[in-house]
N, C-alpha and C positions, 0 to 999 in steps of 0.2 A: 504494500500500500504506500502511496505517496503521501508525504506529510506536507500539508498546505501551510503556507505562511499566514499566520493569524494576525500579524502586526497591522497590515492595512485595514482589516476589519475592525480591529480595536480602535484605531485612529478615527475611522469613520463614525463609530459609535460614540466616541468622546465628543466629536464635533456636533453630532446630532443632539446629544444630551445637552451640551452647552447652549446650542441654539434654541432647543426646546424650553430651557429655563427662561431665556430672555423673552421668548414668545408668550410664555405664561405670565410674565410680569414679575417673576421672582428676582428681586435685586437685593444686593447687600449694601451695607454701609459704604464699603469701598467703591462700589459701582456708582453710588450717589455723588462721588467726587467729580464725576464728569460734568455735573451741573455747574453753571456759572454762579459765582458768589464767593463770599469770604470763607476761608477754611481755618480750622483750629487745630492746635496740637494738644492732645489730652495726655496727661501723666497721672497714673494711678499709683497709690501707695496703699497696700493692704496689710493691716496689722491686727494682732489679737487685742480685743477690747480690755481684757483684764490685766495685761502686763505690757502692752505696746510693742511686743516683739513681732518681727515681720512674718507673714504667712507666705511661704514659697509654694510655687506651683498651683496657686489659686486660679480659677477660671474667671476672667472678667469678660462678660458677654455684653456686646453693644447691640441694641435693637433700635431700628428707626421707628419713629412715632409719627403718625399722620396728624393733620390739623385738628381732628376730632379727639385726639388723645389716645387713639387705638394703636396698638403695636402692629406694624406692618410686617410682611414676610421678609425673610432674610435676616442677616445679622452677621456679626463678626466676633470671634472668640480670641482673646489674648491670654497668655499665661504669665504669671509673675515670676521674677527671678528669685535668687536666694535672699535678696534684700526686700522682697515683697513689692517690687516695682515693675511696671510695664508702661510703655509709651506707644502712642500711635499719632501719626501726623496726617493732615488732609481730611479731617472730619468737617463736613459742612455745618454752618450755623443752623440752629433750630433745635427742636425737642429731641431728646435721646434718652432711651430707657437703658439703665445700667443694672446688670445683675452680677453678683459675685458669689461663686460657689467654691467651697473647699470642704473636703472630708473632715468631720469632727466639729463643724461650725454651723450656725444657722445661716440660711441663705439670705443674702442682702439684696434688696431691689429698690431702686428709686429712679424717678424721672428727673432729668436735668435740662436746663435751657442753655444750649451752647451759644455764647454770644461774645466771646473774647478770643483773641488770637492764640492764647495759651491758657490752659486751665489745669490745675492740679486738684485731684479728687482723692481725699483720704477716706478709706473705708475701714471701720473698726468692726471686725467680726466677733460675734458673741458665741459663747458655748451653747450647745443645745439645751433647751428648757426641759423640765420634767415631763415625763409622759404620763398620760392619764388613760384610764380604761373605763368603759361602761360596766365592766365586770368587777371592778374593785368595789368592795363594800365596807363601809365603816364598821359594820357589825361583825366582820370576820374575826376581830380580836376577841370578841365575846364568845363566839362559837368555839375558838380554839381553847379558851379557858374552860368551857363546858366539857371538853373532851379529855381533860386531865384525869388521870386515875384518882380515885378517892385516897385521901391520906390514911395510912395505917394507924389504927388506934392502939395505944400501948395496952398490953394485956396485964391484968393484975396478978 
């Protein structure tokens, strides 16, 4: 059997996939840079809330927001370095939703109005809160006390 070269097929599929995304209107923050208008440089610093130490390898996700305040499709993900820092240049002015995710911390999310040539955003991640369950019952302590064996009475 002859072995066919699959590279041209792969290249064609990648081109079709890329064109298909643009036809569907799926754009990212980076693609929005093509629009005319002022651009901004964003610098992020991600630290622990309780001690101020940097959080490395945290995911900083940028989502475009439309005029109605709704998150649009697309986005861009950055990763923090060992000092908890990451930077991106060429972000257009306007609303931007920023999420920060890191294992062992609560997810951070907030909308920002980008309106300066340079903007530094410090994010303080908190530890996860306590977990609650509908199955927890305050009466459980009483039930466990009821199940204790009776105390032995001294014999005369």
